DONUVEX-831741 format. One record per residue (C-alpha): residue in one letter; residue number from 0; x negated, y, z. Coordinates in steps of 0.1 Angstrom, whole numbers, plus 5000, padded with zeros to 4 digits. Example, Ala and Ser with C-alpha at 12.3 -4.5 7.8 and 13.67 -1.06 7.14 Angstrom:
<kolbas>
@code:A, pos:0, px:4877, py:4955, pz:5078
@code:S, pos:1, px:4863, py:4989, pz:5071
</kolbas>
This chain:
<kolbas>
@code:X, pos:0, px:5588, py:3232, pz:5122
@code:X, pos:1, px:5595, py:3196, pz:5127
@code:X, pos:2, px:5628, py:3176, pz:5106
@code:X, pos:3, px:5661, py:3176, pz:5126
@code:X, pos:4, px:5673, py:3155, pz:5097
@code:X, pos:5, px:5651, py:3131, pz:5076
@code:X, pos:6, px:5670, py:3108, pz:5051
@code:X, pos:7, px:5653, py:3082, pz:5026
@code:X, pos:8, px:5665, py:3060, pz:4999
@code:X, pos:9, px:5699, py:3062, pz:5010
@code:X, pos:10, px:5722, py:3040, pz:4988
@code:X, pos:11, px:5758, py:3031, pz:4985
@code:X, pos:12, px:5778, py:3009, pz:4958
@code:X, pos:13, px:5815, py:3003, pz:4957
@code:X, pos:14, px:5826, py:2979, pz:4932
@code:X, pos:15, px:5795, py:2979, pz:4914
@code:X, pos:16, px:5797, py:3017, pz:4911
@code:X, pos:17, px:5764, py:3037, pz:4925
@code:X, pos:18, px:5783, py:3061, pz:4944
@code:X, pos:19, px:5748, py:3076, pz:4960
@code:X, pos:20, px:5717, py:3063, pz:4947
@code:X, pos:21, px:5684, py:3069, pz:4965
@code:X, pos:22, px:5694, py:3100, pz:4981
@code:X, pos:23, px:5668, py:3119, pz:5001
@code:X, pos:24, px:5669, py:3151, pz:5022
@code:X, pos:25, px:5646, py:3164, pz:5049
@code:X, pos:26, px:5662, py:3196, pz:5071
@code:X, pos:27, px:5641, py:3213, pz:5096
@code:X, pos:28, px:5652, py:3224, pz:5127
@code:X, pos:29, px:5672, py:3255, pz:5123
@code:X, pos:30, px:5673, py:3256, pz:5085
@code:X, pos:31, px:5707, py:3265, pz:5068
@code:X, pos:32, px:5707, py:3240, pz:5041
@code:X, pos:33, px:5731, py:3234, pz:5010
@code:X, pos:34, px:5744, py:3204, pz:4992
@code:X, pos:35, px:5761, py:3213, pz:4955
@code:X, pos:36, px:5769, py:3193, pz:4927
@code:X, pos:37, px:5799, py:3189, pz:4904
@code:X, pos:38, px:5830, py:3171, pz:4913
@code:X, pos:39, px:5824, py:3132, pz:4918
@code:X, pos:40, px:5786, py:3138, pz:4921
@code:X, pos:41, px:5789, py:3121, pz:4955
@code:X, pos:42, px:5784, py:3149, pz:4982
@code:X, pos:43, px:5814, py:3139, pz:5007
@code:X, pos:44, px:5799, py:3104, pz:5002
@code:X, pos:45, px:5769, py:3114, pz:5018
@code:X, pos:46, px:5786, py:3130, pz:5046
@code:X, pos:47, px:5804, py:3099, pz:5052
@code:X, pos:48, px:5770, py:3079, pz:5054
@code:X, pos:49, px:5755, py:3107, pz:5075
@code:X, pos:50, px:5783, py:3104, pz:5102
@code:X, pos:51, px:5789, py:3068, pz:5103
@code:X, pos:52, px:5824, py:3068, pz:5081
@code:X, pos:53, px:5803, py:3044, pz:5055
@code:X, pos:54, px:5774, py:3022, pz:5061
@code:X, pos:55, px:5746, py:3025, pz:5037
@code:X, pos:56, px:5734, py:2993, pz:5013
@code:X, pos:57, px:5699, py:3007, pz:5016
@code:X, pos:58, px:5681, py:3036, pz:5030
@code:X, pos:59, px:5674, py:3051, pz:5068
@code:X, pos:60, px:5687, py:3081, pz:5086
@code:X, pos:61, px:5667, py:3099, pz:5114
@code:X, pos:62, px:5682, py:3127, pz:5134
@code:X, pos:63, px:5654, py:3143, pz:5153
@code:X, pos:64, px:5634, py:3114, pz:5150
@code:X, pos:65, px:5658, py:3087, pz:5161
@code:X, pos:66, px:5672, py:3064, pz:5135
@code:X, pos:67, px:5708, py:3065, pz:5134
@code:X, pos:68, px:5715, py:3042, pz:5102
@code:X, pos:69, px:5746, py:3024, pz:5103
@code:X, pos:70, px:5759, py:3037, pz:5137
@code:X, pos:71, px:5797, py:3046, pz:5144
@code:X, pos:72, px:5811, py:3074, pz:5140
@code:X, pos:73, px:5811, py:3082, pz:5178
@code:X, pos:74, px:5776, py:3069, pz:5181
@code:X, pos:75, px:5763, py:3093, pz:5156
@code:X, pos:76, px:5786, py:3123, pz:5173
@code:X, pos:77, px:5767, py:3115, pz:5207
@code:X, pos:78, px:5736, py:3114, pz:5189
@code:X, pos:79, px:5742, py:3149, pz:5179
@code:X, pos:80, px:5759, py:3154, pz:5145
@code:X, pos:81, px:5795, py:3173, pz:5141
@code:X, pos:82, px:5812, py:3179, pz:5110
@code:X, pos:83, px:5841, py:3199, pz:5095
@code:X, pos:84, px:5864, py:3187, pz:5068
@code:X, pos:85, px:5875, py:3202, pz:5033
@code:X, pos:86, px:5909, py:3196, pz:5043
@code:X, pos:87, px:5912, py:3211, pz:5080
@code:X, pos:88, px:5918, py:3184, pz:5103
@code:X, pos:89, px:5930, py:3202, pz:5135
@code:X, pos:90, px:5954, py:3190, pz:5161
@code:X, pos:91, px:5981, py:3211, pz:5147
@code:X, pos:92, px:6007, py:3204, pz:5176
@code:X, pos:93, px:5980, py:3212, pz:5203
@code:X, pos:94, px:5972, py:3248, pz:5213
@code:X, pos:95, px:5939, py:3262, pz:5205
@code:X, pos:96, px:5921, py:3259, pz:5235
@code:X, pos:97, px:5930, py:3220, pz:5237
@code:X, pos:98, px:5918, py:3215, pz:5202
@code:X, pos:99, px:5882, py:3228, pz:5214
@code:X, pos:100, px:5888, py:3206, pz:5248
@code:X, pos:101, px:5888, py:3177, pz:5227
@code:X, pos:102, px:5855, py:3186, pz:5215
@code:X, pos:103, px:5843, py:3185, pz:5249
@code:X, pos:104, px:5855, py:3151, pz:5262
@code:X, pos:105, px:5817, py:3136, pz:5254
@code:X, pos:106, px:5802, py:3159, pz:5278
@code:X, pos:107, px:5829, py:3166, pz:5306
@code:X, pos:108, px:5841, py:3132, pz:5320
@code:X, pos:109, px:5867, py:3123, pz:5347
@code:X, pos:110, px:5879, py:3083, pz:5352
@code:X, pos:111, px:5909, py:3074, pz:5341
@code:X, pos:112, px:5923, py:3067, pz:5376
@code:X, pos:113, px:5909, py:3107, pz:5386
@code:X, pos:114, px:5933, py:3118, pz:5359
@code:X, pos:115, px:5963, py:3100, pz:5367
@code:X, pos:116, px:5963, py:3107, pz:5402
@code:X, pos:117, px:5950, py:3144, pz:5398
@code:X, pos:118, px:5917, py:3140, pz:5421
@code:X, pos:119, px:5899, py:3168, pz:5429
@code:X, pos:120, px:5870, py:3160, pz:5405
@code:X, pos:121, px:5896, py:3159, pz:5377
@code:X, pos:122, px:5906, py:3196, pz:5384
@code:X, pos:123, px:5871, py:3203, pz:5388
@code:X, pos:124, px:5863, py:3190, pz:5352
@code:X, pos:125, px:5892, py:3204, pz:5338
@code:X, pos:126, px:5882, py:3241, pz:5351
@code:X, pos:127, px:5847, py:3233, pz:5338
@code:X, pos:128, px:5862, py:3225, pz:5304
@code:X, pos:129, px:5888, py:3252, pz:5304
@code:X, pos:130, px:5858, py:3276, pz:5309
@code:X, pos:131, px:5835, py:3262, pz:5283
@code:X, pos:132, px:5863, py:3261, pz:5258
@code:X, pos:133, px:5872, py:3301, pz:5263
@code:X, pos:134, px:5835, py:3309, pz:5261
@code:X, pos:135, px:5834, py:3291, pz:5221
@code:X, pos:136, px:5867, py:3306, pz:5214
@code:X, pos:137, px:5853, py:3343, pz:5222
@code:X, pos:138, px:5825, py:3336, pz:5199
@code:X, pos:139, px:5853, py:3334, pz:5170
@code:X, pos:140, px:5875, py:3364, pz:5186
@code:X, pos:141, px:5903, py:3335, pz:5194
@code:X, pos:142, px:5902, py:3339, pz:5229
@code:X, pos:143, px:5935, py:3359, pz:5228
@code:X, pos:144, px:5949, py:3331, pz:5208
@code:X, pos:145, px:5940, py:3304, pz:5231
@code:X, pos:146, px:5977, py:3291, pz:5240
@code:X, pos:147, px:5989, py:3295, pz:5204
@code:X, pos:148, px:5995, py:3262, pz:5187
@code:X, pos:149, px:5968, py:3255, pz:5162
@code:X, pos:150, px:5991, py:3254, pz:5132
@code:X, pos:151, px:6002, py:3290, pz:5143
@code:X, pos:152, px:5967, py:3304, pz:5132
@code:X, pos:153, px:5959, py:3319, pz:5096
@code:X, pos:154, px:5941, py:3298, pz:5076
@code:X, pos:155, px:5907, py:3317, pz:5078
@code:X, pos:156, px:5911, py:3312, pz:5117
@code:X, pos:157, px:5919, py:3278, pz:5113
@code:X, pos:158, px:5886, py:3270, pz:5098
@code:X, pos:159, px:5868, py:3290, pz:5123
@code:X, pos:160, px:5888, py:3270, pz:5151
@code:X, pos:161, px:5875, py:3237, pz:5135
@code:X, pos:162, px:5841, py:3252, pz:5136
@code:X, pos:163, px:5843, py:3262, pz:5172
@code:X, pos:164, px:5859, py:3225, pz:5180
@code:X, pos:165, px:5829, py:3208, pz:5162
@code:X, pos:166, px:5804, py:3229, pz:5184
@code:X, pos:167, px:5819, py:3220, pz:5216
@code:X, pos:168, px:5802, py:3184, pz:5208
@code:X, pos:169, px:5771, py:3204, pz:5214
@code:X, pos:170, px:5751, py:3189, pz:5181
@code:X, pos:171, px:5718, py:3193, pz:5164
@code:X, pos:172, px:5732, py:3190, pz:5132
@code:X, pos:173, px:5763, py:3206, pz:5120
@code:X, pos:174, px:5780, py:3197, pz:5087
@code:X, pos:175, px:5802, py:3218, pz:5068
@code:X, pos:176, px:5826, py:3206, pz:5041
@code:X, pos:177, px:5835, py:3232, pz:5020
@code:X, pos:178, px:5842, py:3257, pz:5046
@code:X, pos:179, px:5852, py:3285, pz:5022
@code:X, pos:180, px:5875, py:3263, pz:5005
@code:X, pos:181, px:5912, py:3283, pz:5000
@code:X, pos:182, px:5896, py:3317, pz:5016
@code:X, pos:183, px:5898, py:3350, pz:4996
@code:X, pos:184, px:5869, py:3370, pz:4992
@code:X, pos:185, px:5869, py:3388, pz:5026
@code:X, pos:186, px:5873, py:3356, pz:5045
@code:X, pos:187, px:5845, py:3343, pz:5028
@code:X, pos:188, px:5822, py:3372, pz:5039
@code:X, pos:189, px:5835, py:3368, pz:5074
@code:X, pos:190, px:5826, py:3330, pz:5073
@code:X, pos:191, px:5791, py:3336, pz:5059
@code:X, pos:192, px:5785, py:3361, pz:5088
@code:X, pos:193, px:5798, py:3332, pz:5112
@code:X, pos:194, px:5777, py:3307, pz:5096
@code:X, pos:195, px:5743, py:3326, pz:5106
@code:X, pos:196, px:5755, py:3335, pz:5138
@code:X, pos:197, px:5763, py:3297, pz:5148
@code:X, pos:198, px:5732, py:3290, pz:5133
@code:X, pos:199, px:5712, py:3317, pz:5152
@code:X, pos:200, px:5730, py:3313, pz:5185
@code:X, pos:201, px:5737, py:3277, pz:5190
@code:X, pos:202, px:5704, py:3261, pz:5182
@code:X, pos:203, px:5718, py:3241, pz:5155
@code:X, pos:204, px:5708, py:3231, pz:5119
@code:X, pos:205, px:5736, py:3235, pz:5092
@code:X, pos:206, px:5743, py:3214, pz:5060
@code:X, pos:207, px:5770, py:3225, pz:5041
@code:X, pos:208, px:5787, py:3212, pz:5008
@code:X, pos:209, px:5803, py:3246, pz:4990
@code:X, pos:210, px:5814, py:3254, pz:4954
@code:X, pos:211, px:5814, py:3289, pz:4963
@code:X, pos:212, px:5783, py:3298, pz:4947
@code:X, pos:213, px:5784, py:3337, pz:4959
@code:X, pos:214, px:5783, py:3319, pz:4996
@code:X, pos:215, px:5756, py:3293, pz:4989
@code:X, pos:216, px:5734, py:3319, pz:4970
@code:X, pos:217, px:5737, py:3340, pz:5001
@code:X, pos:218, px:5732, py:3318, pz:5032
@code:X, pos:219, px:5713, py:3288, pz:5021
@code:X, pos:220, px:5674, py:3290, pz:5022
@code:X, pos:221, px:5672, py:3256, pz:5003
@code:X, pos:222, px:5695, py:3235, pz:4983
@code:X, pos:223, px:5699, py:3198, pz:4971
@code:X, pos:224, px:5718, py:3193, pz:4939
@code:X, pos:225, px:5736, py:3158, pz:4936
@code:X, pos:226, px:5747, py:3144, pz:4901
@code:X, pos:227, px:5761, py:3112, pz:4895
@code:X, pos:228, px:5749, py:3102, pz:4931
@code:X, pos:229, px:5713, py:3111, pz:4923
@code:X, pos:230, px:5693, py:3142, pz:4934
@code:X, pos:231, px:5691, py:3163, pz:4905
@code:X, pos:232, px:5670, py:3190, pz:4920
@code:X, pos:233, px:5659, py:3201, pz:4957
@code:X, pos:234, px:5639, py:3231, pz:4969
@code:X, pos:235, px:5644, py:3269, pz:4976
@code:X, pos:236, px:5680, py:3282, pz:4967
@code:X, pos:237, px:5672, py:3306, pz:4939
@code:X, pos:238, px:5646, py:3284, pz:4923
@code:X, pos:239, px:5670, py:3254, pz:4923
@code:X, pos:240, px:5701, py:3278, pz:4909
@code:X, pos:241, px:5678, py:3288, pz:4883
@code:X, pos:242, px:5670, py:3254, pz:4871
@code:X, pos:243, px:5682, py:3247, pz:4838
@code:X, pos:244, px:5692, py:3210, pz:4844
@code:X, pos:245, px:5712, py:3223, pz:4874
@code:X, pos:246, px:5728, py:3253, pz:4852
@code:X, pos:247, px:5736, py:3228, pz:4825
@code:X, pos:248, px:5750, py:3200, pz:4849
@code:X, pos:249, px:5768, py:3224, pz:4875
@code:X, pos:250, px:5773, py:3255, pz:4863
@code:X, pos:251, px:5783, py:3246, pz:4830
@code:X, pos:252, px:5764, py:3271, pz:4809
</kolbas>
């Protein structure tokens, strides 16, 4: 296996505070990887560095061998990184179908003039986008709600729609930010199946931040634990979760 993500010595400070300090991680192609740690440990900051929201003070980020350090969010997305958010960020007043189509625009294009004048290429591309979006919605059993407003979906389905939209960008690496947040146990079980299915059928590696230890232990093959912006432990999931330092810092036992 070769690394889809290789991060070395990643650091960033805000007002003299080291939010992330010497962070390192290697994720192999096809891996399902977890990033855990107490609140304020720096997990979301790491996601923001990986997706170009923040520019690191030090360090290097390689995606599939390509240096993407310091690139813009759009450039990082086009290189193959997509993410979801802890607080769902759908276009609530757009349809379910149109939310997915937003993610397709990097790969299906027509000019402004073609769109304004509804030229043949516009209709051809729109047809292709609709077909691809419906294929993605079928994966999540959302094709029957394609015309619904995104805001009218149940919470768990909104989470799945956000994942479908991220997949529309054809990522190599999918970052999931607390995907189980706000879910009941049944929804979490469904989510675990969905995440496994996505990894197995979309040729994508997955890195997720999560506080639900049942989900983490159930699907993550490897873990990195952050504490105060630094890597506390790294390795196989069961080994890391049984690490005394991790139990003290994170599980509070």
